N, CA, C and O atoms as a GROMACS GRO file, in nm:
protein
  304
    1MET      N    1  -0.044 -14.662   0.618
    1MET     CA    2  -0.024 -14.795   0.565
    1MET      C    3  -0.155 -14.871   0.575
    1MET      O    4  -0.220 -14.869   0.679
    2THR      N    5  -0.193 -14.937   0.468
    2THR     CA    6  -0.315 -15.017   0.472
    2THR      C    7  -0.278 -15.163   0.479
    2THR      O    8  -0.173 -15.205   0.432
    3GLY      N    9  -0.366 -15.239   0.538
    3GLY     CA   10  -0.344 -15.381   0.549
    3GLY      C   11  -0.476 -15.452   0.552
    3GLY      O   12  -0.580 -15.391   0.527
    4THR      N   13  -0.473 -15.578   0.582
    4THR     CA   14  -0.595 -15.655   0.592
    4THR      C   15  -0.628 -15.673   0.739
    4THR      O   16  -0.545 -15.722   0.816
    5LEU      N   17  -0.746 -15.634   0.775
    5LEU     CA   18  -0.791 -15.645   0.913
    5LEU      C   19  -0.826 -15.789   0.944
    5LEU      O   20  -0.901 -15.852   0.869
    6ALA      N   21  -0.772 -15.842   1.052
    6ALA     CA   22  -0.813 -15.975   1.096
    6ALA      C   23  -0.960 -15.966   1.135
    6ALA      O   24  -0.993 -15.895   1.230
    7PRO      N   25  -1.047 -16.035   1.063
    7PRO     CA   26  -1.190 -16.017   1.087
    7PRO      C   27  -1.232 -16.066   1.225
    7PRO      O   28  -1.246 -16.186   1.248
    8THR      N   29  -1.252 -15.972   1.315
    8THR     CA   30  -1.298 -16.008   1.448
    8THR      C   31  -1.446 -16.038   1.445
    8THR      O   32  -1.494 -16.122   1.521
    9GLN      N   33  -1.518 -15.970   1.357
    9GLN     CA   34  -1.660 -15.996   1.337
    9GLN      C   35  -1.687 -15.994   1.188
    9GLN      O   36  -1.665 -15.892   1.122
   10PRO      N   37  -1.734 -16.105   1.132
   10PRO     CA   38  -1.766 -16.105   0.989
   10PRO      C   39  -1.880 -16.007   0.962
   10PRO      O   40  -1.966 -15.984   1.047
   11LEU      N   41  -1.880 -15.951   0.844
   11LEU     CA   42  -1.989 -15.863   0.805
   11LEU      C   43  -2.113 -15.948   0.780
   11LEU      O   44  -2.103 -16.060   0.729
   12THR      N   45  -2.229 -15.897   0.815
   12THR     CA   46  -2.355 -15.970   0.799
   12THR      C   47  -2.448 -15.894   0.705
   12THR      O   48  -2.415 -15.783   0.660
   13ALA      N   49  -2.562 -15.952   0.676
   13ALA     CA   50  -2.662 -15.887   0.591
   13ALA      C   51  -2.714 -15.759   0.655
   13ALA      O   52  -2.769 -15.673   0.586
   14ALA      N   53  -2.698 -15.745   0.784
   14ALA     CA   54  -2.743 -15.624   0.854
   14ALA      C   55  -2.645 -15.508   0.835
   14ALA      O   56  -2.682 -15.393   0.858
   15ASP      N   57  -2.522 -15.536   0.794
   15ASP     CA   58  -2.424 -15.431   0.769
   15ASP      C   59  -2.450 -15.371   0.631
   15ASP      O   60  -2.451 -15.443   0.531
   16ARG      N   61  -2.470 -15.240   0.626
   16ARG     CA   62  -2.510 -15.173   0.504
   16ARG      C   63  -2.404 -15.072   0.458
   16ARG      O   64  -2.335 -15.012   0.541
   17CYS      N   65  -2.393 -15.055   0.329
   17CYS     CA   66  -2.300 -14.959   0.268
   17CYS      C   67  -2.337 -14.818   0.314
   17CYS      O   68  -2.453 -14.778   0.306
   18ASP      N   69  -2.238 -14.744   0.360
   18ASP     CA   70  -2.260 -14.607   0.404
   18ASP      C   71  -2.291 -14.514   0.287
   18ASP      O   72  -2.339 -14.402   0.308
   19ARG      N   73  -2.266 -14.557   0.167
   19ARG     CA   74  -2.289 -14.473   0.049
   19ARG      C   75  -2.429 -14.494  -0.010
   19ARG      O   76  -2.496 -14.396  -0.044
   20CYS      N   77  -2.473 -14.622  -0.021
   20CYS     CA   78  -2.600 -14.648  -0.092
   20CYS      C   79  -2.699 -14.735  -0.016
   20CYS      O   80  -2.814 -14.746  -0.056
   21GLY      N   81  -2.656 -14.797   0.092
   21GLY     CA   82  -2.747 -14.881   0.170
   21GLY      C   83  -2.750 -15.027   0.128
   21GLY      O   84  -2.822 -15.106   0.190
   22ALA      N   85  -2.676 -15.066   0.025
   22ALA     CA   86  -2.668 -15.207  -0.015
   22ALA      C   87  -2.590 -15.285   0.090
   22ALA      O   88  -2.528 -15.226   0.178
   23GLN      N   89  -2.593 -15.419   0.082
   23GLN     CA   90  -2.518 -15.499   0.178
   23GLN      C   91  -2.370 -15.467   0.168
   23GLN      O   92  -2.313 -15.461   0.058
   24ALA      N   93  -2.307 -15.446   0.282
   24ALA     CA   94  -2.165 -15.413   0.287
   24ALA      C   95  -2.080 -15.540   0.287
   24ALA      O   96  -2.111 -15.637   0.356
   25TYR      N   97  -1.975 -15.537   0.209
   25TYR     CA   98  -1.879 -15.647   0.204
   25TYR      C   99  -1.738 -15.600   0.239
   25TYR      O  100  -1.644 -15.680   0.240
   26VAL      N  101  -1.723 -15.470   0.267
   26VAL     CA  102  -1.592 -15.415   0.302
   26VAL      C  103  -1.606 -15.322   0.422
   26VAL      O  104  -1.692 -15.234   0.423
   27ARG      N  105  -1.520 -15.343   0.523
   27ARG     CA  106  -1.512 -15.254   0.639
   27ARG      C  107  -1.378 -15.183   0.630
   27ARG      O  108  -1.274 -15.247   0.618
   28VAL      N  109  -1.382 -15.051   0.638
   28VAL     CA  110  -1.261 -14.969   0.632
   28VAL      C  111  -1.244 -14.900   0.767
   28VAL      O  112  -1.331 -14.824   0.810
   29VAL      N  113  -1.134 -14.926   0.833
   29VAL     CA  114  -1.100 -14.856   0.957
   29VAL      C  115  -1.013 -14.738   0.917
   29VAL      O  116  -0.908 -14.755   0.855
   30LEU      N  117  -1.058 -14.620   0.953
   30LEU     CA  118  -0.989 -14.498   0.912
   30LEU      C  119  -0.870 -14.467   1.002
   30LEU      O  120  -0.872 -14.496   1.122
   31SER      N  121  -0.766 -14.410   0.945
   31SER     CA  122  -0.648 -14.370   1.021
   31SER      C  123  -0.684 -14.271   1.131
   31SER      O  124  -0.622 -14.269   1.237
   32SER      N  125  -0.784 -14.187   1.104
   32SER     CA  126  -0.827 -14.085   1.201
   32SER      C  127  -0.922 -14.139   1.306
   32SER      O  128  -0.964 -14.066   1.396
   33GLY      N  129  -0.958 -14.268   1.296
   33GLY     CA  130  -1.054 -14.329   1.388
   33GLY      C  131  -1.187 -14.349   1.318
   33GLY      O  132  -1.216 -14.284   1.217
   34GLY      N  133  -1.267 -14.438   1.370
   34GLY     CA  134  -1.396 -14.467   1.309
   34GLY      C  135  -1.382 -14.568   1.197
   34GLY      O  136  -1.273 -14.614   1.164
   35GLU      N  137  -1.497 -14.600   1.139
   35GLU     CA  138  -1.497 -14.696   1.030
   35GLU      C  139  -1.607 -14.662   0.930
   35GLU      O  140  -1.704 -14.594   0.963
   36LEU      N  141  -1.589 -14.712   0.809
   36LEU     CA  142  -1.688 -14.698   0.704
   36LEU      C  143  -1.716 -14.836   0.647
   36LEU      O  144  -1.629 -14.922   0.645
   37LEU      N  145  -1.840 -14.857   0.602
   37LEU     CA  146  -1.878 -14.982   0.538
   37LEU      C  147  -1.914 -14.952   0.393
   37LEU      O  148  -1.977 -14.850   0.363
   38PHE      N  149  -1.871 -15.041   0.302
   38PHE     CA  150  -1.898 -15.022   0.160
   38PHE      C  151  -1.944 -15.150   0.094
   38PHE      O  152  -1.901 -15.259   0.131
   39CYS      N  153  -2.033 -15.136  -0.004
   39CYS     CA  154  -2.065 -15.247  -0.092
   39CYS      C  155  -1.946 -15.265  -0.186
   39CYS      O  156  -1.857 -15.179  -0.190
   40ALA      N  157  -1.943 -15.373  -0.260
   40ALA     CA  158  -1.830 -15.398  -0.351
   40ALA      C  159  -1.820 -15.289  -0.458
   40ALA      O  160  -1.710 -15.245  -0.492
   41HIS      N  161  -1.934 -15.245  -0.509
   41HIS     CA  162  -1.935 -15.142  -0.614
   41HIS      C  163  -1.869 -15.013  -0.566
   41HIS      O  164  -1.782 -14.958  -0.635
   42HIS      N  165  -1.909 -14.964  -0.450
   42HIS     CA  166  -1.854 -14.838  -0.402
   42HIS      C  167  -1.709 -14.852  -0.355
   42HIS      O  168  -1.633 -14.756  -0.362
   43MET      N  169  -1.671 -14.968  -0.308
   43MET     CA  170  -1.529 -14.988  -0.274
   43MET      C  171  -1.444 -14.979  -0.401
   43MET      O  172  -1.339 -14.914  -0.402
   44ARG      N  173  -1.490 -15.046  -0.508
   44ARG     CA  174  -1.415 -15.039  -0.634
   44ARG      C  175  -1.410 -14.896  -0.686
   44ARG      O  176  -1.306 -14.850  -0.734
   45LYS      N  177  -1.523 -14.825  -0.678
   45LYS     CA  178  -1.531 -14.689  -0.730
   45LYS      C  179  -1.437 -14.593  -0.658
   45LYS      O  180  -1.378 -14.505  -0.720
   46HIS      N  181  -1.424 -14.610  -0.526
   46HIS     CA  182  -1.346 -14.516  -0.445
   46HIS      C  183  -1.218 -14.578  -0.388
   46HIS      O  184  -1.159 -14.524  -0.294
   47ASP      N  185  -1.175 -14.689  -0.444
   47ASP     CA  186  -1.063 -14.766  -0.389
   47ASP      C  187  -0.938 -14.681  -0.364
   47ASP      O  188  -0.882 -14.685  -0.255
   48ASP      N  189  -0.894 -14.606  -0.462
   48ASP     CA  190  -0.770 -14.528  -0.446
   48ASP      C  191  -0.781 -14.426  -0.334
   48ASP      O  192  -0.689 -14.412  -0.253
   49SER      N  193  -0.892 -14.355  -0.328
   49SER     CA  194  -0.912 -14.254  -0.223
   49SER      C  195  -0.921 -14.318  -0.085
   49SER      O  196  -0.866 -14.266   0.012
   50ILE      N  197  -0.992 -14.430  -0.077
   50ILE     CA  198  -1.012 -14.497   0.052
   50ILE      C  199  -0.880 -14.549   0.107
   50ILE      O  200  -0.852 -14.535   0.226
   51ARG      N  201  -0.799 -14.608   0.021
   51ARG     CA  202  -0.671 -14.664   0.067
   51ARG      C  203  -0.578 -14.557   0.124
   51ARG      O  204  -0.493 -14.587   0.208
   52LYS      N  205  -0.592 -14.433   0.079
   52LYS     CA  206  -0.509 -14.324   0.130
   52LYS      C  207  -0.543 -14.286   0.273
   52LYS      O  208  -0.458 -14.234   0.345
   53ILE      N  209  -0.667 -14.310   0.315
   53ILE     CA  210  -0.710 -14.269   0.449
   53ILE      C  211  -0.736 -14.387   0.543
   53ILE      O  212  -0.775 -14.367   0.658
   54ALA      N  213  -0.715 -14.510   0.495
   54ALA     CA  214  -0.745 -14.628   0.574
   54ALA      C  215  -0.622 -14.679   0.649
   54ALA      O  216  -0.510 -14.673   0.599
   55SER      N  217  -0.647 -14.728   0.770
   55SER     CA  218  -0.541 -14.796   0.841
   55SER      C  219  -0.557 -14.947   0.829
   55SER      O  220  -0.459 -15.021   0.838
   56GLU      N  221  -0.681 -14.993   0.810
   56GLU     CA  222  -0.710 -15.136   0.795
   56GLU      C  223  -0.828 -15.152   0.700
   56GLU      O  224  -0.917 -15.068   0.696
   57ILE      N  225  -0.829 -15.262   0.625
   57ILE     CA  226  -0.941 -15.293   0.536
   57ILE      C  227  -0.977 -15.440   0.552
   57ILE      O  228  -0.893 -15.528   0.538
   58GLN      N  229  -1.104 -15.464   0.583
   58GLN     CA  230  -1.157 -15.601   0.592
   58GLN      C  231  -1.241 -15.621   0.466
   58GLN      O  232  -1.350 -15.565   0.454
   59ASP      N  233  -1.191 -15.699   0.372
   59ASP     CA  234  -1.256 -15.718   0.242
   59ASP      C  235  -1.315 -15.858   0.236
   59ASP      O  236  -1.242 -15.958   0.236
   60GLU      N  237  -1.447 -15.866   0.230
   60GLU     CA  238  -1.517 -15.994   0.220
   60GLU      C  239  -1.588 -16.007   0.085
   60GLU      O  240  -1.685 -16.082   0.074
   61THR      N  241  -1.541 -15.936  -0.016
   61THR     CA  242  -1.606 -15.941  -0.147
   61THR      C  243  -1.597 -16.078  -0.212
   61THR      O  244  -1.674 -16.108  -0.303
   62ASP      N  245  -1.505 -16.162  -0.166
   62ASP     CA  246  -1.496 -16.297  -0.221
   62ASP      C  247  -1.623 -16.377  -0.193
   62ASP      O  248  -1.652 -16.474  -0.263
   63ARG      N  249  -1.699 -16.337  -0.092
   63ARG     CA  250  -1.826 -16.405  -0.061
   63ARG      C  251  -1.928 -16.386  -0.172
   63ARG      O  252  -2.022 -16.464  -0.183
   64LEU      N  253  -1.911 -16.284  -0.254
   64LEU     CA  254  -2.003 -16.261  -0.366
   64LEU      C  255  -1.991 -16.369  -0.472
   64LEU      O  256  -2.084 -16.389  -0.550
   65HIS      N  257  -1.882 -16.438  -0.475
   65HIS     CA  258  -1.857 -16.540  -0.575
   65HIS      C  259  -1.886 -16.680  -0.525
   65HIS      O  260  -1.864 -16.777  -0.597
   66SER      N  261  -1.933 -16.693  -0.401
   66SER     CA  262  -1.968 -16.823  -0.346
   66SER      C  263  -2.093 -16.876  -0.415
   66SER      O  264  -2.184 -16.800  -0.448
   67THR      N  265  -2.096 -17.006  -0.436
   67THR     CA  266  -2.214 -17.068  -0.495
   67THR      C  267  -2.304 -17.121  -0.385
   67THR      O  268  -2.262 -17.127  -0.269
   68LYS      N  269  -2.423 -17.158  -0.418
   68LYS     CA  270  -2.515 -17.214  -0.319
   68LYS      C  271  -2.456 -17.341  -0.258
   68LYS      O  272  -2.474 -17.366  -0.139
   69ALA      N  273  -2.384 -17.420  -0.338
   69ALA     CA  274  -2.321 -17.542  -0.287
   69ALA      C  275  -2.217 -17.507  -0.181
   69ALA      O  276  -2.206 -17.576  -0.080
   70ASP      N  277  -2.139 -17.399  -0.202
   70ASP     CA  278  -2.039 -17.357  -0.106
   70ASP      C  279  -2.106 -17.318   0.026
   70ASP      O  280  -2.059 -17.353   0.134
   71VAL      N  281  -2.216 -17.244   0.016
   71VAL     CA  282  -2.288 -17.200   0.135
   71VAL      C  283  -2.345 -17.319   0.210
   71VAL      O  284  -2.334 -17.325   0.332
   72ALA      N  285  -2.405 -17.414   0.139
   72ALA     CA  286  -2.463 -17.532   0.202
   72ALA      C  287  -2.355 -17.615   0.271
   72ALA      O  288  -2.378 -17.670   0.379
   73GLU      N  289  -2.238 -17.624   0.210
   73GLU     CA  290  -2.127 -17.699   0.269
   73GLU      C  291  -2.078 -17.632   0.397
   73GLU      O  292  -2.044 -17.700   0.494
   74ASP      N  293  -2.075 -17.498   0.399
   74ASP     CA  294  -2.032 -17.425   0.517
   74ASP      C  295  -2.128 -17.443   0.634
   74ASP      O  296  -2.086 -17.433   0.749
   75ASP      N  297  -2.254 -17.470   0.606
   75ASP     CA  298  -2.355 -17.484   0.710
   75ASP      C  299  -2.350 -17.619   0.780
   75ASP      O  300  -2.418 -17.639   0.881
   76ARG      N  301  -2.272 -17.711   0.727
   76ARG     CA  302  -2.266 -17.846   0.786
   76ARG      C  303  -2.190 -17.847   0.914
   76ARG      O  304  -2.176 -17.951   0.978
   0.00000   0.00000   0.00000
């Protein structure tokens, strides 16, 4: 069963996609243990396969749609 992971630690610019090295916006906790990080592109590309082996998914891809004004407001 997959669900949404309560983000205990937000993903940062230091978190990189395990597939290509781009900034990761998705953390997948595997049913077998361990975790994988994916950029939005690779999560979309492998979504069906990943959901079959995931126990939890932390998806922060909505941050890609934030505007500079949203970011500045969050910093206040």
